[in-house]
MARBARO-669668 format. One record per residue: x, y, z of N, C-alpha, C in turn; residue number from 1. Coordinates in Angstrom, 2 decimals, m for minus. Example, Ala and Ser with C-alpha at 12.3 -4.5 7.8 and 13.67 -1.06 7.14 Angstrom:
! residues 2
(atom (13.19,m5.69,7.80),(12.30,m4.50,7.80),(13.20,m3.30,7.80),1)
(atom (12.85,m2.25,7.08),(13.67,m1.06,7.14),(12.90,0.03,7.87),2)
//
This chain:
! residues 281
(atom (m2.19,9.72,m78.01),(m0.53,10.12,m78.08),(0.30,9.27,m78.65),1)
(atom (1.40,9.55,m79.22),(2.32,8.76,m80.45),(3.71,9.09,m79.92),2)
(atom (4.23,8.21,m80.31),(5.71,8.15,m79.95),(6.61,7.77,m81.43),3)
(atom (7.55,8.51,m81.72),(8.19,7.71,m82.89),(9.22,7.20,m82.87),4)
(atom (9.45,6.12,m83.57),(11.06,5.44,m83.18),(11.88,6.04,m83.87),5)
(atom (13.23,6.04,m83.60),(14.30,6.72,m83.93),(15.18,5.68,m84.93),6)
(atom (14.46,4.52,m85.32),(15.36,3.26,m85.89),(14.59,3.08,m87.01),7)
(atom (14.87,2.39,m88.06),(13.87,1.60,m88.87),(13.99,0.34,m88.57),8)
(atom (13.17,m0.79,m89.44),(13.48,m1.93,m88.96),(12.28,m2.49,m88.13),9)
(atom (12.09,m3.75,m88.17),(11.19,m4.33,m87.21),(11.44,m4.29,m85.83),10)
(atom (12.49,m4.06,m85.30),(13.20,m3.94,m83.74),(12.19,m2.67,m82.86),11)
(atom (11.84,m2.92,m81.88),(11.24,m1.93,m80.99),(12.17,m1.56,m80.05),12)
(atom (12.32,m0.50,m79.49),(13.07,0.16,m78.53),(12.77,m0.33,m77.29),13)
(atom (13.77,m0.57,m76.28),(13.42,m0.84,m75.12),(12.80,0.22,m74.30),14)
(atom (13.00,1.71,m74.74),(12.85,2.80,m73.97),(11.25,2.65,m74.63),15)
(atom (10.76,2.81,m75.57),(9.43,2.77,m76.30),(8.61,1.90,m75.47),16)
(atom (9.13,0.55,m75.46),(8.19,m0.08,m74.19),(8.06,0.39,m72.85),17)
(atom (8.77,0.99,m72.06),(9.10,1.25,m70.76),(8.01,2.69,m70.93),18)
(atom (8.03,3.16,m72.23),(6.87,4.29,m72.21),(5.69,4.07,m71.93),19)
(atom (5.48,2.62,m72.98),(3.95,2.24,m72.79),(3.74,1.83,m71.74),20)
(atom (4.53,1.25,m70.90),(3.82,0.88,m69.51),(3.61,1.77,m68.68),21)
(atom (4.38,3.08,m68.98),(4.05,4.18,m68.26),(2.69,4.88,m68.58),22)
(atom (2.61,4.86,m69.88),(1.13,5.25,m70.40),(0.13,4.55,m69.66),23)
(atom (0.23,3.14,m69.84),(m0.73,2.15,m69.18),(m0.94,2.34,m68.04),24)
(atom (m0.24,2.71,m67.28),(m0.35,2.92,m65.72),(m1.48,3.99,m65.47),25)
(atom (m1.50,5.05,m66.36),(m2.21,6.04,m66.63),(m3.63,5.84,m66.70),26)
(atom (m3.70,4.67,m67.74),(m5.23,4.12,m68.07),(m6.03,2.97,m66.82),27)
(atom (m5.35,3.15,m65.90),(m6.21,2.52,m64.67),(m7.38,2.95,m64.08),28)
(atom (m7.00,4.45,m64.49),(m8.34,5.00,m63.85),(m9.21,4.79,m64.71),29)
(atom (m9.34,4.48,m66.07),(m10.55,4.17,m67.24),(m10.91,2.68,m66.84),30)
(atom (m10.48,2.10,m66.01),(m11.31,0.77,m65.84),(m10.54,m0.82,m65.96),31)
(atom (m10.83,m1.90,m66.60),(m10.14,m2.73,m66.36),(m9.37,m3.09,m67.62),32)
(atom (m9.34,m1.81,m68.61),(m8.42,m1.72,m70.05),(m7.11,m1.55,m69.31),33)
(atom (m6.21,m2.15,m70.02),(m4.79,m1.50,m69.53),(m4.22,m1.55,m68.01),34)
(atom (m4.30,m2.54,m67.28),(m4.04,m2.38,m65.93),(m3.21,m3.64,m65.62),35)
(atom (m2.82,m3.53,m64.47),(m1.50,m4.83,m64.41),(m2.48,m6.53,m64.01),36)
(atom (m3.48,m6.26,m63.67),(m4.20,m7.43,m63.71),(m5.06,m7.94,m65.18),37)
(atom (m5.20,m7.19,m66.30),(m5.96,m7.27,m67.62),(m4.75,m7.25,m68.58),38)
(atom (m3.18,m6.89,m68.16),(m2.49,m6.47,m69.18),(m2.69,m5.14,m69.73),39)
(atom (m1.68,m4.85,m70.78),(m1.30,m3.63,m71.68),(m1.65,m4.40,m73.07),40)
(atom (m2.07,m3.13,m74.12),(m1.96,m3.35,m75.29),(m1.10,m2.43,m75.85),41)
(atom (m0.14,m2.52,m76.83),(0.29,m1.39,m77.47),(0.01,m2.03,m78.94),42)
(atom (m0.18,m0.49,m79.62),(m0.15,m0.90,m81.19),(1.05,m0.33,m82.25),43)
(atom (1.45,m0.89,m83.10),(2.77,m0.68,m83.67),(2.10,m0.10,m85.28),44)
(atom (2.70,1.04,m85.70),(1.99,0.96,m86.96),(3.05,0.25,m88.11),45)
(atom (2.63,m0.28,m89.03),(3.32,m1.07,m90.26),(4.17,m0.50,m90.90),46)
(atom (3.74,0.47,m90.96),(4.51,1.36,m92.31),(6.03,2.41,m91.23),47)
(atom (5.31,3.10,m90.48),(6.34,4.15,m89.84),(6.77,3.60,m88.73),48)
(atom (6.50,2.72,m88.00),(7.12,2.15,m86.86),(6.72,2.77,m85.51),49)
(atom (5.81,3.45,m85.53),(5.18,4.47,m84.71),(4.52,3.25,m83.27),50)
(atom (4.45,3.94,m82.32),(3.96,3.01,m81.15),(2.47,3.89,m80.71),51)
(atom (1.73,3.30,m80.66),(0.62,3.93,m80.11),(0.02,3.31,m78.70),52)
(atom (m0.80,4.12,m78.01),(m1.53,3.51,m76.93),(m2.84,3.67,m76.71),53)
(atom (m3.53,2.74,m77.33),(m5.03,2.83,m77.71),(m5.98,3.01,m76.45),54)
(atom (m6.96,3.51,m76.61),(m8.24,3.85,m75.26),(m8.52,2.57,m75.36),55)
(atom (m8.95,1.16,m76.21),(m9.56,0.66,m76.35),(m8.42,m0.80,m76.36),56)
(atom (m9.51,m2.00,m76.15),(m8.61,m3.16,m76.13),(m7.91,m3.63,m77.72),57)
(atom (m8.46,m2.88,m78.77),(m8.28,m3.37,m80.01),(m7.38,m2.15,m80.32),58)
(atom (m6.55,m2.24,m81.88),(m5.90,m1.60,m82.46),(m6.55,m1.36,m83.48),59)
(atom (m6.11,0.10,m84.24),(m6.58,0.62,m85.51),(m6.09,0.00,m86.86),60)
(atom (m6.77,m0.14,m87.40),(m6.29,m0.88,m88.96),(m5.16,m0.14,m89.41),61)
(atom (m4.41,m1.16,m89.77),(m2.97,m0.87,m90.10),(m2.07,m0.93,m88.99),62)
(atom (m2.41,m0.99,m88.04),(m1.58,m0.83,m87.09),(m1.51,m2.53,m86.46),63)
(atom (0.08,m3.29,m85.78),(m0.04,m4.50,m85.21),(m0.10,m4.76,m83.93),64)
(atom (m0.81,m5.30,m83.40),(m1.05,m5.50,m82.04),(0.19,m6.24,m80.85),65)
(atom (0.24,m5.25,m79.92),(1.35,m5.88,m79.25),(0.82,m5.82,m77.64),66)
(atom (0.64,m7.51,m77.21),(0.21,m7.15,m75.91),(1.18,m7.56,m74.74),67)
(atom (0.90,m6.59,m73.43),(1.61,m7.13,m72.72),(1.05,m7.93,m71.60),68)
(atom (1.59,m9.47,m71.29),(0.49,m10.10,m70.43),(m0.10,m9.43,m68.60),69)
(atom (m0.80,m9.71,m68.60),(m1.22,m9.54,m67.12),(m0.31,m10.01,m66.12),70)
(atom (m0.17,m9.95,m64.90),(0.22,m10.76,m63.98),(m0.06,m11.84,m63.53),71)
(atom (1.02,m13.12,m63.15),(0.56,m14.18,m63.09),(0.48,m14.54,m61.77),72)
(atom (m0.38,m15.77,m61.47),(m0.73,m15.96,m60.06),(0.49,m16.66,m59.31),73)
(atom (0.44,m16.62,m58.22),(1.63,m16.42,m57.36),(1.72,m17.92,m57.43),74)
(atom (3.25,m18.37,m57.29),(3.71,m19.68,m57.42),(3.49,m20.51,m56.07),75)
(atom (3.35,m21.85,m56.08),(3.50,m22.46,m54.63),(4.80,m22.49,m54.15),76)
(atom (4.34,m22.38,m52.55),(5.73,m22.06,m51.91),(7.01,m23.29,m52.18),77)
(atom (8.16,m22.73,m51.93),(9.31,m23.95,m52.21),(9.22,m24.78,m51.01),78)
(atom (10.01,m25.98,m51.12),(10.02,m26.66,m49.96),(11.48,m25.93,m49.11),79)
(atom (11.46,m26.42,m47.52),(11.75,m26.24,m46.20),(13.39,m26.44,m47.01),80)
(atom (14.34,m25.52,m46.85),(15.75,m25.73,m46.77),(15.91,m26.97,m45.86),81)
(atom (17.26,m27.55,m46.18),(18.07,m28.31,m45.27),(18.66,m27.52,m44.34),82)
(atom (18.96,m28.13,m43.27),(19.26,m27.83,m41.67),(20.82,m27.41,m41.89),83)
(atom (21.20,m26.22,m41.45),(22.64,m25.89,m41.80),(23.60,m26.57,m41.04),84)
(atom (24.73,m26.38,m41.12),(25.64,m27.07,m40.47),(26.13,m26.42,m39.33),85)
(atom (26.25,m27.55,m38.08),(26.77,m26.84,m36.67),(28.32,m25.79,m36.91),86)
(atom (28.12,m24.73,m35.96),(28.84,m24.07,m36.07),(29.84,m24.52,m35.27),87)
(atom (31.22,m23.78,m35.42),(32.43,m24.17,m34.54),(32.03,m24.04,m33.42),88)
(atom (32.75,m24.63,m32.54),(33.00,m24.45,m31.35),(33.64,m23.05,m30.31),89)
(atom (32.94,m22.56,m29.31),(33.87,m20.85,m29.28),(34.91,m21.41,m28.48),90)
(atom (35.60,m20.01,m28.20),(36.73,m20.33,m27.50),(36.34,m20.31,m25.49),91)
(atom (37.00,m21.15,m24.91),(36.87,m20.80,m23.46),(36.73,m19.51,m23.00),92)
(atom (35.55,m19.51,m22.44),(35.58,m17.92,m21.53),(36.73,m18.24,m20.43),93)
(atom (37.14,m17.35,m19.62),(37.84,m17.15,m18.91),(36.89,m17.17,m17.18),94)
(atom (37.39,m17.76,m16.29),(37.33,m17.96,m15.17),(37.47,m16.59,m13.86),95)
(atom (36.40,m16.42,m13.13),(36.56,m15.66,m11.51),(36.68,m16.44,m10.79),96)
(atom (37.79,m16.91,m10.30),(38.01,m17.81,m9.06),(37.87,m16.97,m7.55),97)
(atom (37.95,m17.64,m5.95),(37.64,m17.17,m4.98),(38.06,m18.31,m4.20),98)
(atom (38.79,m17.62,m3.06),(39.12,m18.73,m1.94),(39.59,m17.85,m0.62),99)
(atom (40.19,m18.61,0.30),(40.59,m17.81,1.72),(41.84,m17.65,1.71),100)
(atom (42.74,m18.31,0.58),(44.08,m17.80,0.63),(44.60,m17.49,m0.52),101)
(atom (45.98,m17.49,m0.96),(46.39,m16.70,m2.34),(46.30,m18.14,m3.23),102)
(atom (46.01,m17.71,m4.65),(46.13,m18.69,m5.60),(47.52,m19.46,m5.52),103)
(atom (46.95,m21.01,m5.47),(48.15,m21.82,m6.17),(48.77,m21.98,m7.64),104)
(atom (49.77,m22.06,m7.92),(50.20,m22.52,m9.16),(49.27,m23.27,m10.11),105)
(atom (48.72,m24.38,m9.47),(47.85,m25.19,m10.20),(46.30,m25.01,m10.37),106)
(atom (46.35,m23.87,m9.80),(44.79,m23.61,m9.54),(44.28,m22.53,m11.38),107)
(atom (43.48,m22.63,m11.69),(42.87,m21.99,m12.89),(43.59,m22.10,m14.27),108)
(atom (43.41,m21.56,m15.51),(44.07,m21.32,m16.65),(44.76,m20.04,m16.78),109)
(atom (45.56,m19.80,m17.95),(45.94,m18.58,m18.34),(44.79,m17.72,m18.53),110)
(atom (44.70,m16.47,m18.36),(43.72,m15.69,m18.18),(42.45,m15.59,m17.32),111)
(atom (42.66,m16.21,m16.29),(41.81,m16.77,m15.02),(42.21,m15.54,m14.04),112)
(atom (41.21,m15.23,m13.49),(41.20,m14.31,m11.96),(41.40,m15.07,m10.93),113)
(atom (41.48,m14.66,m9.94),(41.31,m14.79,m8.44),(41.19,m13.95,m7.43),114)
(atom (40.27,m13.97,m6.38),(39.97,m13.54,m5.35),(40.44,m14.11,m3.93),115)
(atom (41.37,m13.55,m3.28),(41.41,m14.15,m2.09),(40.22,m13.12,m0.97),116)
(atom (39.58,m13.85,m0.55),(38.40,m13.28,0.19),(38.56,m12.93,1.66),117)
(atom (39.64,m13.39,2.29),(40.11,m13.18,3.48),(40.72,m11.63,3.40),118)
(atom (41.89,m11.80,2.80),(42.52,m10.54,2.78),(42.19,m9.35,1.66),119)
(atom (40.91,m9.66,0.77),(40.64,m9.04,m0.02),(41.38,m8.51,m1.04),120)
(atom (42.34,m9.31,m1.46),(43.29,m9.10,m2.69),(42.64,m9.90,m3.92),121)
(atom (43.24,m9.03,m5.39),(42.72,m9.78,m6.64),(44.30,m10.09,m7.24),122)
(atom (44.13,m11.41,m7.93),(45.03,m11.80,m8.43),(44.82,m12.17,m9.98),123)
(atom (45.57,m11.88,m11.06),(45.00,m11.96,m12.34),(45.64,m10.97,m13.58),124)
(atom (45.45,m11.29,m14.82),(45.40,m12.81,m15.22),(46.21,m13.27,m15.18),125)
(atom (46.08,m14.63,m15.06),(47.06,m15.69,m14.67),(48.04,m15.58,m15.95),126)
(atom (48.93,m15.91,m15.76),(50.27,m15.79,m17.20),(50.01,m16.85,m18.22),127)
(atom (50.48,m16.90,m18.77),(50.69,m18.17,m19.99),(51.45,m19.14,m19.49),128)
(atom (52.59,m18.52,m18.26),(53.19,m19.85,m18.32),(53.01,m20.85,m16.99),129)
(atom (51.70,m20.13,m16.90),(51.06,m20.95,m15.59),(51.56,m20.08,m13.85),130)
(atom (51.80,m19.17,m13.51),(52.22,m18.25,m12.61),(51.31,m17.24,m12.83),131)
(atom (51.05,m16.87,m11.15),(50.04,m15.98,m10.79),(50.99,m14.88,m10.40),132)
(atom (50.52,m13.48,m11.39),(51.08,m12.47,m10.65),(50.74,m11.86,m9.11),133)
(atom (51.93,m10.93,m9.02),(51.17,m10.33,m7.56),(49.56,m9.78,m7.48),134)
(atom (49.37,m9.71,m6.18),(48.41,m9.35,m5.98),(48.04,m8.13,m5.93),135)
(atom (46.85,m7.45,m5.99),(46.78,m6.12,m6.04),(45.47,m5.76,m4.66),136)
(atom (45.50,m5.24,m3.58),(44.41,m5.28,m2.67),(43.39,m4.35,m3.25),137)
(atom (42.14,m5.02,m3.08),(40.99,m4.18,m3.28),(40.10,m3.38,m2.42),138)
(atom (40.89,m3.13,m1.00),(40.71,m2.44,m0.14),(41.66,m0.90,m0.15),139)
(atom (40.86,0.04,m0.36),(41.72,1.43,m0.46),(42.14,1.84,0.75),140)
(atom (43.05,2.77,0.86),(43.64,3.31,2.14),(42.41,3.78,2.84),141)
(atom (42.93,3.80,4.20),(41.68,4.49,5.09),(41.88,5.93,5.13),142)
(atom (40.67,6.30,4.95),(40.24,7.95,4.32),(40.71,8.75,5.86),143)
(atom (40.73,10.00,5.49),(40.82,11.36,6.81),(40.20,11.18,7.65),144)
(atom (39.79,11.31,9.01),(38.82,11.50,9.78),(37.96,12.58,9.59),145)
(atom (36.38,12.59,9.02),(35.70,13.63,9.10),(35.32,14.53,9.79),146)
(atom (34.70,15.53,9.60),(34.56,16.27,10.40),(33.82,16.21,11.70),147)
(atom (33.64,16.68,12.75),(32.69,16.48,13.90),(31.33,16.91,13.40),148)
(atom (30.53,15.96,14.02),(28.97,16.18,13.73),(28.37,17.41,14.41),149)
(atom (27.57,17.60,14.16),(26.50,18.46,15.07),(25.95,18.36,16.44),150)
(atom (25.83,18.86,17.11),(25.29,18.46,18.58),(23.89,18.09,18.62),151)
(atom (23.77,16.91,18.85),(22.42,16.37,19.01),(21.40,16.87,19.80),152)
(atom (20.32,17.08,19.37),(19.31,17.39,20.35),(19.03,17.46,21.92),153)
(atom (18.62,17.62,22.69),(18.76,17.62,24.01),(17.25,16.10,24.08),154)
(atom (17.65,15.23,24.78),(16.69,13.92,25.02),(15.92,14.38,25.60),155)
(atom (14.55,13.44,25.77),(13.96,13.74,26.50),(13.95,13.42,28.21),156)
(atom (13.32,13.74,29.29),(13.59,13.53,30.31),(13.30,12.35,30.81),157)
(atom (14.29,11.46,31.46),(13.99,10.04,31.57),(12.94,10.13,32.85),158)
(atom (12.28,8.83,33.39),(11.46,8.32,34.06),(12.05,8.64,35.32),159)
(atom (11.35,9.06,36.76),(11.90,9.32,37.79),(12.31,7.93,38.61),160)
(atom (13.13,7.89,39.36),(13.55,6.59,39.80),(12.85,6.33,41.02),161)
(atom (12.60,4.91,40.96),(12.03,4.49,42.48),(12.91,5.06,43.78),162)
(atom (11.88,5.19,44.75),(12.48,5.72,45.98),(13.48,4.79,47.08),163)
(atom (14.77,5.15,47.14),(15.79,4.54,47.42),(15.47,4.07,49.28),164)
(atom (16.38,3.15,49.72),(15.86,2.83,50.92),(16.36,4.03,52.11),165)
(atom (15.52,4.18,53.01),(15.80,5.03,53.81),(16.99,4.91,54.63),166)
(atom (17.77,5.62,55.08),(19.24,5.44,55.65),(18.58,5.45,57.05),167)
(atom (18.95,4.49,58.02),(18.64,4.81,59.46),(19.89,4.55,60.45),168)
(atom (19.97,5.39,61.45),(21.20,5.41,61.86),(21.05,5.26,63.83),169)
(atom (21.52,4.66,64.31),(21.32,4.53,65.69),(22.18,4.29,66.63),170)
(atom (22.92,4.93,67.42),(23.94,4.40,68.47),(23.63,4.89,69.65),171)
(atom (24.94,4.17,70.67),(24.52,4.21,72.07),(26.10,4.19,72.33),172)
(atom (25.86,4.95,73.45),(27.95,5.36,74.07),(27.57,5.26,75.68),173)
(atom (28.38,4.25,76.22),(28.89,4.35,77.44),(30.22,4.36,77.84),174)
(atom (30.42,5.64,78.73),(31.67,6.02,79.00),(32.06,5.65,80.41),175)
(atom (31.46,5.13,81.57),(31.91,4.56,82.70),(32.28,3.08,82.39),176)
(atom (33.49,3.14,83.41),(33.82,1.66,83.55),(32.45,0.68,83.81),177)
(atom (33.04,m0.64,83.28),(32.03,m1.96,83.11),(32.76,m2.75,83.78),178)
(atom (32.65,m3.11,84.89),(33.46,m4.35,85.20),(33.37,m5.80,84.55),179)
(atom (34.24,m6.67,84.07),(34.06,m7.77,83.19),(33.94,m8.88,84.11),180)
(atom (33.35,m10.07,84.12),(33.74,m11.16,84.88),(34.61,m11.94,83.90),181)
(atom (35.67,m12.87,84.80),(36.94,m13.38,84.50),(36.14,m14.60,83.72),182)
(atom (36.89,m15.10,82.57),(36.40,m15.81,81.46),(36.88,m17.32,82.15),183)
(atom (37.69,m17.54,83.12),(38.38,m18.36,83.57),(37.12,m19.85,84.50),184)
(atom (36.00,m19.67,83.64),(35.29,m20.37,84.66),(34.12,m19.67,85.12),185)
(atom (34.00,m18.25,85.37),(32.96,m17.28,85.41),(32.22,m17.01,84.28),186)
(atom (31.27,m17.57,84.39),(30.09,m16.91,82.98),(28.91,m16.28,83.59),187)
(atom (27.99,m15.72,82.62),(27.97,m15.24,81.39),(29.07,m13.84,81.00),188)
(atom (29.07,m13.59,79.90),(30.14,m12.45,79.58),(29.06,m11.42,79.84),189)
(atom (29.56,m10.16,80.26),(29.17,m9.12,80.33),(28.80,m8.11,79.39),190)
(atom (27.72,m7.46,79.59),(27.27,m6.91,78.18),(28.41,m5.34,78.44),191)
(atom (28.76,m4.94,77.44),(29.54,m3.94,77.57),(28.58,m2.60,77.30),192)
(atom (28.08,m2.83,76.00),(27.23,m1.61,75.48),(26.21,m2.36,74.35),193)
(atom (25.00,m1.90,74.42),(23.83,m2.59,73.54),(23.29,m1.49,72.79),194)
(atom (22.49,m1.77,71.80),(21.73,m1.12,70.78),(20.24,m1.65,70.09),195)
(atom (19.47,m0.61,70.14),(18.35,m1.32,69.53),(17.69,m1.05,68.33),196)
(atom (17.43,m1.84,67.19),(16.97,m1.51,65.88),(15.84,m0.84,65.76),197)
(atom (16.08,0.11,65.08),(14.84,1.28,65.00),(13.79,0.52,63.99),198)
(atom (13.93,m0.22,62.97),(12.91,m0.71,62.18),(13.32,m2.13,61.45),199)
(atom (12.75,m2.65,60.75),(13.43,m3.94,59.76),(14.03,m3.77,58.83),200)
(atom (15.18,m4.52,58.56),(16.31,m4.38,57.51),(17.39,m4.82,57.71),201)
(atom (18.18,m5.10,57.19),(19.66,m4.77,57.00),(20.48,m3.85,57.48),202)
(atom (21.50,m4.15,58.77),(22.13,m3.27,59.49),(23.64,m3.97,59.27),203)
(atom (24.17,m2.50,59.72),(25.86,m2.95,59.77),(26.00,m2.48,61.19),204)
(atom (26.23,m3.82,61.92),(26.33,m3.25,63.60),(28.07,m3.40,63.94),205)
(atom (28.36,m2.14,64.34),(29.78,m1.59,64.72),(29.95,m1.53,66.11),206)
(atom (31.21,m1.54,67.32),(31.15,m1.64,68.28),(32.61,m1.65,68.20),207)
(atom (32.71,m0.49,69.48),(34.11,m0.17,69.85),(34.41,0.10,71.61),208)
(atom (35.60,m0.50,72.20),(35.15,m0.56,73.04),(37.08,m0.42,73.71),209)
(atom (37.35,m0.05,75.02),(38.45,m0.20,75.69),(38.42,m1.36,76.90),210)
(atom (39.56,m1.77,76.95),(39.68,m2.73,78.35),(40.66,m2.60,78.91),211)
(atom (40.66,m2.18,80.13),(42.10,m1.99,81.11),(42.03,m3.10,82.27),212)
(atom (42.79,m2.98,82.90),(42.97,m3.63,83.90),(44.63,m2.76,84.74),213)
(atom (44.66,m1.48,85.21),(45.84,m0.86,85.39),(46.47,m0.76,84.48),214)
(atom (48.00,m1.07,84.56),(49.03,m1.03,83.65),(49.53,m1.91,82.87),215)
(atom (48.78,m3.18,83.13),(48.51,m4.57,82.78),(48.02,m4.68,80.84),216)
(atom (48.75,m5.48,80.19),(48.33,m5.61,78.88),(46.88,m6.39,79.12),217)
(atom (45.95,m5.83,78.49),(44.64,m6.34,78.29),(44.44,m7.77,77.72),218)
(atom (43.54,m8.70,78.04),(43.30,m9.97,77.62),(42.18,m10.65,77.79),219)
(atom (41.69,m10.68,76.81),(40.00,m10.97,76.99),(39.31,m11.51,75.81),220)
(atom (37.92,m12.02,75.80),(37.34,m12.80,74.55),(36.05,m11.63,74.62),221)
(atom (35.64,m11.16,73.51),(34.01,m10.43,73.03),(33.68,m11.22,72.13),222)
(atom (32.22,m10.88,71.93),(31.34,m11.60,71.07),(30.34,m10.56,70.75),223)
(atom (29.22,m10.40,70.01),(28.32,m9.79,69.30),(27.17,m10.66,69.40),224)
(atom (25.99,m10.37,70.19),(24.80,m10.88,70.75),(23.64,m9.97,70.06),225)
(atom (22.98,m10.94,69.42),(21.67,m10.59,69.11),(20.47,m11.29,69.82),226)
(atom (19.55,m10.48,70.61),(18.68,m10.76,71.42),(19.25,m12.08,72.64),227)
(atom (20.06,m11.69,72.62),(20.67,m12.67,73.87),(21.40,m13.92,73.52),228)
(atom (21.60,m14.22,71.67),(22.04,m15.12,71.22),(23.55,m14.97,70.33),229)
(atom (24.67,m15.66,70.73),(25.84,m15.19,69.69),(25.81,m15.05,68.14),230)
(atom (26.13,m14.21,67.60),(25.74,m14.31,66.23),(27.14,m13.90,65.49),231)
(atom (28.30,m13.67,66.22),(29.53,m14.01,65.71),(30.76,m14.71,66.03),232)
(atom (30.53,m15.62,67.14),(31.52,m16.33,67.67),(32.40,m15.25,68.72),233)
(atom (33.80,m16.09,68.99),(34.02,m14.76,69.89),(35.57,m14.56,69.41),234)
(atom (35.77,m13.43,69.67),(36.98,m12.20,69.07),(37.79,m12.43,70.35),235)
(atom (39.30,m12.57,70.12),(40.30,m12.40,71.61),(40.49,m10.94,70.99),236)
(atom (40.56,m10.56,72.72),(40.76,m9.27,73.17),(42.05,m9.21,73.51),237)
(atom (42.88,m9.11,72.51),(44.51,m9.02,73.07),(45.30,m7.90,73.03),238)
(atom (44.30,m7.00,72.94),(45.07,m5.40,73.04),(43.65,m4.40,73.85),239)
(atom (44.54,m3.30,74.39),(43.69,m2.67,75.34),(42.51,m1.88,74.46),240)
(atom (42.54,m1.59,73.12),(41.51,m1.03,72.19),(41.32,m1.77,71.25),241)
(atom (39.93,m2.44,70.82),(39.30,m3.19,70.16),(38.01,m2.84,69.17),242)
(atom (37.69,m3.17,68.17),(36.85,m2.72,67.31),(36.09,m4.13,66.74),243)
(atom (34.95,m4.32,66.67),(34.04,m5.07,66.26),(32.85,m4.72,65.06),244)
(atom (32.46,m5.42,64.31),(31.31,m5.04,63.30),(31.11,m6.41,62.82),245)
(atom (29.55,m6.09,62.36),(28.81,m7.69,61.44),(27.60,m7.04,60.75),246)
(atom (27.45,m7.68,59.75),(26.41,m7.50,59.27),(25.22,m8.26,59.31),247)
(atom (24.03,m7.60,59.99),(23.16,m8.69,60.73),(21.78,m7.97,59.71),248)
(atom (20.56,m8.99,59.78),(19.38,m8.92,59.27),(18.66,m8.90,60.69),249)
(atom (17.87,m7.37,60.86),(17.05,m7.27,62.11),(15.61,m6.98,62.09),250)
(atom (14.81,m6.86,63.02),(13.71,m6.69,63.02),(13.58,m5.46,64.47),251)
(atom (12.46,m4.75,63.74),(12.65,m3.54,64.63),(12.08,m3.89,66.05),252)
(atom (13.11,m3.49,67.33),(13.29,m3.74,68.26),(14.09,m4.92,68.81),253)
(atom (14.79,m5.67,67.49),(15.79,m6.59,68.18),(17.17,m5.52,68.97),254)
(atom (17.54,m6.35,70.03),(18.82,m5.95,70.41),(20.08,m6.38,70.19),255)
(atom (20.91,m5.46,70.00),(22.37,m6.02,69.44),(23.41,m5.35,70.43),256)
(atom (24.36,m6.43,71.10),(25.16,m5.67,71.91),(26.54,m6.34,71.94),257)
(atom (27.33,m5.97,72.67),(28.62,m6.67,72.75),(28.97,m6.88,73.97),258)
(atom (29.43,m8.32,74.32),(29.52,m8.97,75.83),(31.43,m9.43,75.63),259)
(atom (31.62,m9.22,76.61),(33.23,m9.28,76.74),(33.51,m10.01,78.21),260)
(atom (34.73,m10.97,78.29),(35.21,m11.56,79.34),(36.43,m11.00,79.69),261)
(atom (36.80,m10.65,81.16),(38.31,m10.23,81.05),(39.31,m12.10,81.26),262)
(atom (40.61,m11.73,81.11),(41.23,m12.86,81.87),(41.43,m13.24,83.19),263)
(atom (41.25,m12.25,83.95),(41.36,m12.26,85.38),(40.18,m11.35,85.77),264)
(atom (39.88,m11.49,87.50),(39.08,m10.21,87.82),(39.85,m9.19,87.95),265)
(atom (38.95,m8.09,87.90),(39.30,m6.77,87.83),(39.51,m6.24,86.91),266)
(atom (39.34,m6.93,85.72),(38.99,m6.08,84.43),(37.90,m5.43,84.10),267)
(atom (38.24,m4.17,83.37),(36.59,m3.50,82.98),(36.68,m2.86,81.28),268)
(atom (35.72,m2.53,81.03),(35.76,m1.86,79.93),(35.21,m0.91,79.96),269)
(atom (35.64,0.46,79.29),(35.29,1.55,79.39),(35.46,2.22,77.83),270)
(atom (34.41,3.70,77.87),(34.57,4.63,76.39),(33.97,3.72,75.46),271)
(atom (33.09,2.65,75.66),(32.59,1.65,74.54),(31.31,2.33,73.79),272)
(atom (31.18,2.18,72.41),(30.24,2.47,71.63),(29.89,1.49,70.66),273)
(atom (28.55,2.09,70.61),(27.87,0.65,69.42),(27.29,1.72,68.53),274)
(atom (26.72,1.18,67.45),(25.84,2.06,66.70),(25.43,0.85,65.19),275)
(atom (24.55,0.90,64.87),(23.64,0.46,64.02),(23.53,1.22,62.41),276)
(atom (23.79,1.07,61.32),(23.54,1.81,60.47),(22.97,0.87,59.17),277)
(atom (21.81,1.34,58.82),(21.03,0.43,57.71),(21.16,0.50,56.51),278)
(atom (21.54,m0.44,55.95),(22.11,m0.60,54.56),(20.81,m0.97,53.33),279)
(atom (20.08,m1.63,53.94),(18.87,m2.04,52.93),(17.61,m2.21,54.01),280)
(atom (16.90,m2.04,53.11),(14.97,m2.72,53.80),(14.94,m4.06,53.87),281)
//
């Protein structure tokens, strides 16, 4: 294949050379002739200035050989460059402060922020003149009450409770008059009414009696006894009607009684009543 130069003289056009390189790349398939490794051969006719691309390593007679060299070996690695200069310092960043009260003017720098952790109030950015702007609450307003929830499922039946104490009640009544001993040296006291505990436990012992001596105002002393022992001290019987009570721990068969004295002979107790109410085992 030939290419004709459009100009006379001994100069070769760059375009012709480029075309020769293109043709050389087509010759790579033929072997080691005209390749990037072995280089490229161009033949220039001395008379016509035509450029040809031979299929061999030699040019025909009457042409001049123009050799384009092969690729050279890679050069040695260059030296490591010197370290670059240090960059400029960056501008100071802004700081988010927090405390338990509002910020003071001496705290922070312009642009800083501050949170009052007690009131949940945010302040900032701090002004260039060093003052803090008014704070803004970080807590929103209270929301509206939500709708009533659905009725929950019925809970499981609870365990059966322990059996409570059995309430026991026993009473005694004496309606006929009972003559009383005088307490001015005549003892013992007279039993007005008594009642027997039906079982072990703590009982409320209550008594009621009326003391008479004609129309004279009654006066005397009464006490509660347990099995013959005074367990209450003496109560002054200074009116015609009187009630007494005491809480006692009793065993089954214990006898609790009300005993009284008149201030002189001739006194009597009548319409007397006693009962025991069990309050615990």
